A tleap script that builds the chain and sets N, CA, C and O, in Angstrom:
source leaprc.protein.ff14SB
mol = sequence {
  NMET ILE ASP LEU CYS LYS ARG LEU ILE ARG
  PHE LEU ARG VAL ARG SER ALA VAL ARG HIE
  ALA ASP ARG MET ARG LYS LEU THR GLY LYS
  ARG HIE TYR VAL ILE GLN VAL PHE GLY LYS
  ILE ARG VAL TYR ASP ARG GLN HIE ILE ASN
  LEU LEU ILE ASP ARG GLY VAL PHE SER LYS
  ARG LEU ARG ASP PHE THR GLU LEU ASP ARG
  PHE CYS LEU TYR ILE SER CLYS
}
set mol.1.N position { 136.816 70.003 59.567 }
set mol.1.CA position { 136.963 69.204 60.726 }
set mol.1.C position { 138.082 69.532 61.642 }
set mol.1.O position { 137.965 69.796 62.839 }
set mol.2.N position { 139.177 69.488 60.953 }
set mol.2.CA position { 140.471 69.870 61.661 }
set mol.2.C position { 140.436 71.102 62.359 }
set mol.2.O position { 140.803 71.233 63.526 }
set mol.3.N position { 139.945 72.097 61.560 }
set mol.3.CA position { 139.793 73.406 62.198 }
set mol.3.C position { 139.039 73.354 63.483 }
set mol.3.O position { 139.449 73.793 64.557 }
set mol.4.N position { 137.833 72.741 63.252 }
set mol.4.CA position { 137.030 72.699 64.556 }
set mol.4.C position { 137.730 71.949 65.658 }
set mol.4.O position { 137.535 72.353 66.804 }
set mol.5.N position { 138.474 70.973 65.479 }
set mol.5.CA position { 139.248 70.319 66.513 }
set mol.5.C position { 140.285 71.347 67.146 }
set mol.5.O position { 140.428 71.441 68.365 }
set mol.6.N position { 140.962 72.073 66.274 }
set mol.6.CA position { 141.962 72.988 66.827 }
set mol.6.C position { 141.361 74.143 67.610 }
set mol.6.O position { 142.007 74.625 68.540 }
set mol.7.N position { 140.027 74.666 67.252 }
set mol.7.CA position { 139.359 75.509 67.883 }
set mol.7.C position { 138.929 74.966 69.365 }
set mol.7.O position { 138.988 75.625 70.403 }
set mol.8.N position { 138.533 73.769 69.244 }
set mol.8.CA position { 138.089 73.148 70.481 }
set mol.8.C position { 139.259 72.990 71.462 }
set mol.8.O position { 139.111 73.232 72.660 }
set mol.9.N position { 140.324 72.616 70.981 }
set mol.9.CA position { 141.532 72.539 72.010 }
set mol.9.C position { 141.968 73.763 72.472 }
set mol.9.O position { 142.359 73.878 73.634 }
set mol.10.N position { 141.950 74.696 71.699 }
set mol.10.CA position { 142.272 76.251 72.124 }
set mol.10.C position { 141.378 76.636 73.161 }
set mol.10.O position { 141.762 77.161 74.206 }
set mol.11.N position { 140.168 76.378 72.884 }
set mol.11.CA position { 139.027 76.731 73.769 }
set mol.11.C position { 139.281 76.149 75.240 }
set mol.11.O position { 139.247 76.847 76.254 }
set mol.12.N position { 139.516 74.908 75.217 }
set mol.12.CA position { 139.855 74.025 76.544 }
set mol.12.C position { 141.102 74.539 77.128 }
set mol.12.O position { 141.239 74.600 78.350 }
set mol.13.N position { 142.061 74.928 76.267 }
set mol.13.CA position { 143.410 75.505 77.112 }
set mol.13.C position { 143.052 76.741 77.723 }
set mol.13.O position { 143.424 76.937 78.880 }
set mol.14.N position { 142.336 77.667 77.078 }
set mol.14.CA position { 142.046 79.049 77.588 }
set mol.14.C position { 141.235 78.774 78.840 }
set mol.14.O position { 141.456 79.415 79.868 }
set mol.15.N position { 140.242 77.778 78.774 }
set mol.15.CA position { 139.271 77.687 79.990 }
set mol.15.C position { 140.146 77.175 81.136 }
set mol.15.O position { 139.959 77.562 82.290 }
set mol.16.N position { 141.155 76.253 80.788 }
set mol.16.CA position { 141.772 75.698 81.977 }
set mol.16.C position { 142.649 76.858 82.476 }
set mol.16.O position { 142.730 76.987 83.697 }
set mol.17.N position { 143.306 77.704 81.699 }
set mol.17.CA position { 144.055 78.778 82.221 }
set mol.17.C position { 143.237 79.907 83.028 }
set mol.17.O position { 143.780 80.577 83.906 }
set mol.18.N position { 141.999 80.049 82.690 }
set mol.18.CA position { 141.302 80.844 83.335 }
set mol.18.C position { 140.881 80.396 84.903 }
set mol.18.O position { 140.777 81.138 85.880 }
set mol.19.N position { 140.690 79.052 84.830 }
set mol.19.CA position { 140.466 78.373 86.008 }
set mol.19.C position { 141.674 78.455 87.026 }
set mol.19.O position { 141.566 78.652 88.237 }
set mol.20.N position { 142.901 78.260 86.279 }
set mol.20.CA position { 144.091 78.444 87.085 }
set mol.20.C position { 144.260 79.805 87.774 }
set mol.20.O position { 144.590 79.936 88.953 }
set mol.21.N position { 143.982 80.877 86.856 }
set mol.21.CA position { 144.050 82.186 87.293 }
set mol.21.C position { 143.261 82.540 88.517 }
set mol.21.O position { 143.618 83.276 89.437 }
set mol.22.N position { 142.081 81.869 88.372 }
set mol.22.CA position { 141.152 82.074 89.370 }
set mol.22.C position { 141.437 81.378 90.744 }
set mol.22.O position { 141.014 81.832 91.807 }
set mol.23.N position { 142.149 80.301 90.643 }
set mol.23.CA position { 142.681 79.603 91.866 }
set mol.23.C position { 143.793 80.402 92.434 }
set mol.23.O position { 143.847 80.561 93.653 }
set mol.24.N position { 144.694 80.922 91.640 }
set mol.24.CA position { 145.785 81.605 92.173 }
set mol.24.C position { 145.366 82.860 92.712 }
set mol.24.O position { 146.056 83.331 93.616 }
set mol.25.N position { 144.321 83.510 92.303 }
set mol.25.CA position { 143.762 84.717 92.901 }
set mol.25.C position { 143.236 84.401 94.181 }
set mol.25.O position { 143.476 85.213 95.075 }
set mol.26.N position { 142.596 83.432 94.446 }
set mol.26.CA position { 142.190 83.108 95.664 }
set mol.26.C position { 143.300 82.705 96.656 }
set mol.26.O position { 143.246 83.057 97.834 }
set mol.27.N position { 144.246 82.004 96.189 }
set mol.27.CA position { 145.433 81.530 96.905 }
set mol.27.C position { 146.379 82.713 97.411 }
set mol.27.O position { 146.736 82.850 98.581 }
set mol.28.N position { 146.697 83.472 96.445 }
set mol.28.CA position { 147.496 84.625 96.729 }
set mol.28.C position { 146.916 86.090 97.014 }
set mol.28.O position { 147.441 86.925 97.751 }
set mol.29.N position { 145.793 86.231 96.323 }
set mol.29.CA position { 145.199 87.490 96.613 }
set mol.29.C position { 145.653 88.587 95.596 }
set mol.29.O position { 145.165 89.715 95.661 }
set mol.30.N position { 146.571 88.260 94.674 }
set mol.30.CA position { 146.991 89.048 93.466 }
set mol.30.C position { 146.101 88.749 92.444 }
set mol.30.O position { 145.394 87.741 92.442 }
set mol.31.N position { 146.121 89.789 91.380 }
set mol.31.CA position { 145.432 89.582 90.129 }
set mol.31.C position { 146.418 88.726 89.296 }
set mol.31.O position { 147.625 88.870 89.487 }
set mol.32.N position { 145.933 87.795 88.332 }
set mol.32.CA position { 146.498 87.052 87.434 }
set mol.32.C position { 146.010 87.305 86.032 }
set mol.32.O position { 144.815 87.526 85.835 }
set mol.33.N position { 146.802 87.284 85.143 }
set mol.33.CA position { 146.504 87.621 83.827 }
set mol.33.C position { 146.928 86.440 82.788 }
set mol.33.O position { 148.046 85.928 82.713 }
set mol.34.N position { 145.786 86.124 82.008 }
set mol.34.CA position { 145.905 85.123 81.025 }
set mol.34.C position { 146.366 85.709 79.665 }
set mol.34.O position { 145.657 86.503 79.046 }
set mol.35.N position { 147.638 85.272 79.200 }
set mol.35.CA position { 148.097 85.867 78.055 }
set mol.35.C position { 148.631 84.895 77.144 }
set mol.35.O position { 149.165 83.872 77.572 }
set mol.36.N position { 148.517 85.161 75.820 }
set mol.36.CA position { 149.213 84.346 74.923 }
set mol.36.C position { 150.573 84.847 74.488 }
set mol.36.O position { 150.839 85.934 73.975 }
set mol.37.N position { 151.386 83.841 74.792 }
set mol.37.CA position { 153.052 84.261 74.502 }
set mol.37.C position { 153.531 83.288 73.606 }
set mol.37.O position { 153.420 82.111 73.948 }
set mol.38.N position { 154.066 83.573 72.472 }
set mol.38.CA position { 154.634 82.749 71.467 }
set mol.38.C position { 153.775 81.549 71.122 }
set mol.38.O position { 154.276 80.436 70.964 }
set mol.39.N position { 152.544 81.771 71.012 }
set mol.39.CA position { 151.437 80.830 70.594 }
set mol.39.C position { 150.995 79.886 71.829 }
set mol.39.O position { 150.255 78.920 71.637 }
set mol.40.N position { 151.483 80.215 73.087 }
set mol.40.CA position { 151.190 79.410 74.142 }
set mol.40.C position { 150.315 80.210 75.192 }
set mol.40.O position { 150.547 81.397 75.418 }
set mol.41.N position { 149.413 79.590 75.754 }
set mol.41.CA position { 148.489 80.326 76.928 }
set mol.41.C position { 149.271 80.369 78.200 }
set mol.41.O position { 149.671 79.278 78.607 }
set mol.42.N position { 149.549 81.379 78.868 }
set mol.42.CA position { 150.225 81.477 80.090 }
set mol.42.C position { 149.515 82.315 80.956 }
set mol.42.O position { 148.797 83.221 80.534 }
set mol.43.N position { 149.716 82.002 82.455 }
set mol.43.CA position { 149.146 82.833 83.532 }
set mol.43.C position { 150.412 83.486 84.215 }
set mol.43.O position { 151.363 82.871 84.697 }
set mol.44.N position { 150.235 84.850 84.162 }
set mol.44.CA position { 151.165 85.588 85.074 }
set mol.44.C position { 150.430 86.538 85.990 }
set mol.44.O position { 149.311 87.023 85.817 }
set mol.45.N position { 151.323 86.727 87.064 }
set mol.45.CA position { 150.791 88.020 87.916 }
set mol.45.C position { 151.552 89.258 87.474 }
set mol.45.O position { 152.403 89.131 86.593 }
set mol.46.N position { 151.323 90.385 87.990 }
set mol.46.CA position { 151.934 91.696 87.395 }
set mol.46.C position { 153.359 91.696 87.731 }
set mol.46.O position { 154.136 92.278 86.975 }
set mol.47.N position { 153.768 91.131 88.740 }
set mol.47.CA position { 155.365 91.071 89.042 }
set mol.47.C position { 156.140 90.378 87.944 }
set mol.47.O position { 157.236 90.767 87.539 }
set mol.48.N position { 155.462 89.280 87.478 }
set mol.48.CA position { 156.133 88.503 86.272 }
set mol.48.C position { 156.052 89.294 85.096 }
set mol.48.O position { 157.054 89.332 84.382 }
set mol.49.N position { 155.053 89.924 84.771 }
set mol.49.CA position { 154.823 90.593 83.533 }
set mol.49.C position { 155.698 91.702 83.440 }
set mol.49.O position { 156.214 91.958 82.351 }
set mol.50.N position { 155.958 92.469 84.547 }
set mol.50.CA position { 156.940 93.438 84.605 }
set mol.50.C position { 158.420 92.903 84.306 }
set mol.50.O position { 159.244 93.530 83.641 }
set mol.51.N position { 158.607 91.806 84.821 }
set mol.51.CA position { 160.015 91.200 84.691 }
set mol.51.C position { 160.208 90.746 83.167 }
set mol.51.O position { 161.320 90.785 82.640 }
set mol.52.N position { 159.058 90.312 82.488 }
set mol.52.CA position { 159.210 90.121 81.122 }
set mol.52.C position { 159.234 91.287 80.305 }
set mol.52.O position { 159.719 91.176 79.179 }
set mol.53.N position { 158.763 92.453 80.709 }
set mol.53.CA position { 158.822 93.642 79.921 }
set mol.53.C position { 160.328 94.086 80.198 }
set mol.53.O position { 160.960 94.538 79.244 }
set mol.54.N position { 160.888 93.993 81.335 }
set mol.54.CA position { 162.312 94.379 81.576 }
set mol.54.C position { 163.249 93.636 80.683 }
set mol.54.O position { 164.269 94.174 80.252 }
set mol.55.N position { 162.911 92.385 80.394 }
set mol.55.CA position { 163.796 91.507 79.704 }
set mol.55.C position { 163.570 91.592 78.152 }
set mol.55.O position { 164.292 91.032 77.327 }
set mol.56.N position { 162.450 92.384 77.855 }
set mol.56.CA position { 162.266 92.507 76.384 }
set mol.56.C position { 161.137 91.657 75.617 }
set mol.56.O position { 160.798 91.817 74.444 }
set mol.57.N position { 160.604 90.672 76.577 }
set mol.57.CA position { 159.806 89.899 75.871 }
set mol.57.C position { 158.387 90.522 75.504 }
set mol.57.O position { 157.708 90.079 74.578 }
set mol.58.N position { 158.027 91.514 76.254 }
set mol.58.CA position { 156.628 92.255 76.081 }
set mol.58.C position { 157.154 93.639 75.667 }
set mol.58.O position { 158.329 93.953 75.856 }
set mol.59.N position { 156.259 94.454 75.100 }
set mol.59.CA position { 156.475 95.800 74.818 }
set mol.59.C position { 156.341 96.723 76.205 }
set mol.59.O position { 155.538 96.439 77.094 }
set mol.60.N position { 157.177 97.782 76.256 }
set mol.60.CA position { 157.153 98.546 77.281 }
set mol.60.C position { 155.780 99.308 77.475 }
set mol.60.O position { 155.585 99.852 78.562 }
set mol.61.N position { 154.781 99.382 76.448 }
set mol.61.CA position { 153.584 100.040 76.605 }
set mol.61.C position { 152.597 99.139 77.515 }
set mol.61.O position { 151.539 99.606 77.935 }
set mol.62.N position { 152.960 97.982 77.757 }
set mol.62.CA position { 152.200 97.037 78.733 }
set mol.62.C position { 152.102 97.435 80.069 }
set mol.62.O position { 151.260 96.967 80.835 }
set mol.63.N position { 153.110 98.465 80.448 }
set mol.63.CA position { 153.180 98.733 81.797 }
set mol.63.C position { 151.884 99.553 82.191 }
set mol.63.O position { 151.529 99.593 83.369 }
set mol.64.N position { 151.244 100.145 81.284 }
set mol.64.CA position { 150.011 100.794 81.316 }
set mol.64.C position { 148.917 99.755 81.388 }
set mol.64.O position { 148.853 98.821 80.589 }
set mol.65.N position { 147.969 99.971 82.477 }
set mol.65.CA position { 146.964 98.904 82.671 }
set mol.65.C position { 146.051 98.828 81.573 }
set mol.65.O position { 145.593 97.742 81.220 }
set mol.66.N position { 145.728 99.985 80.965 }
set mol.66.CA position { 144.634 99.865 79.730 }
set mol.66.C position { 145.074 99.110 78.624 }
set mol.66.O position { 144.326 98.357 78.000 }
set mol.67.N position { 146.382 99.306 78.336 }
set mol.67.CA position { 147.065 98.537 77.287 }
set mol.67.C position { 147.062 96.978 77.513 }
set mol.67.O position { 146.692 96.160 76.671 }
set mol.68.N position { 147.561 96.670 78.857 }
set mol.68.CA position { 147.587 95.422 79.442 }
set mol.68.C position { 146.278 94.818 79.371 }
set mol.68.O position { 146.211 93.643 79.009 }
set mol.69.N position { 145.177 95.484 79.679 }
set mol.69.CA position { 143.857 94.971 79.654 }
set mol.69.C position { 143.336 94.550 78.197 }
set mol.69.O position { 142.620 93.560 78.047 }
set mol.70.N position { 143.745 95.373 77.127 }
set mol.70.CA position { 143.648 94.899 75.732 }
set mol.70.C position { 144.312 93.838 75.320 }
set mol.70.O position { 143.820 93.098 74.469 }
set mol.71.N position { 145.397 93.632 75.804 }
set mol.71.CA position { 146.397 92.540 75.384 }
set mol.71.C position { 145.903 91.096 75.994 }
set mol.71.O position { 146.118 90.057 75.370 }
set mol.72.N position { 145.289 91.107 77.138 }
set mol.72.CA position { 145.085 89.923 77.924 }
set mol.72.C position { 143.949 89.243 77.392 }
set mol.72.O position { 143.096 89.883 76.777 }
set mol.73.N position { 143.834 87.807 77.593 }
set mol.73.CA position { 142.634 87.217 77.198 }
set mol.73.C position { 141.806 87.157 78.477 }
set mol.73.O position { 140.594 86.981 78.358 }
set mol.74.N position { 142.320 87.279 79.632 }
set mol.74.CA position { 141.447 87.285 80.939 }
set mol.74.C position { 142.092 87.769 82.021 }
set mol.74.O position { 143.298 87.538 82.114 }
set mol.75.N position { 141.474 88.470 82.962 }
set mol.75.CA position { 142.089 89.028 84.158 }
set mol.75.C position { 141.265 88.593 85.283 }
set mol.75.O position { 140.048 88.775 85.322 }
set mol.76.N position { 142.003 87.964 86.278 }
set mol.76.CA position { 141.253 87.529 87.408 }
set mol.76.C position { 140.941 88.653 88.286 }
set mol.76.O position { 141.877 89.377 88.627 }
set mol.77.N position { 139.678 88.922 88.729 }
set mol.77.CA position { 139.355 89.975 89.590 }
set mol.77.C position { 138.698 89.709 90.874 }
set mol.77.O position { 138.416 90.640 91.628 }
savepdb mol mol.pdb
quit
């Protein structure tokens, strides 16, 4: 039962992040990526992802779009 509740809460968080990414896409016109960072669901645009790569939070291989596509939970298009 507890596992089911955890899965439901995670689903709701991801769904909320996807909605946020879509809203930001309409507002700014840039792609936004839903990523899990340190156990939390986050929404970033490409500029902020590159900043996190430079700071060492993400791997340098994420500069390649195909690797980033595999890493993301959702990409607003």
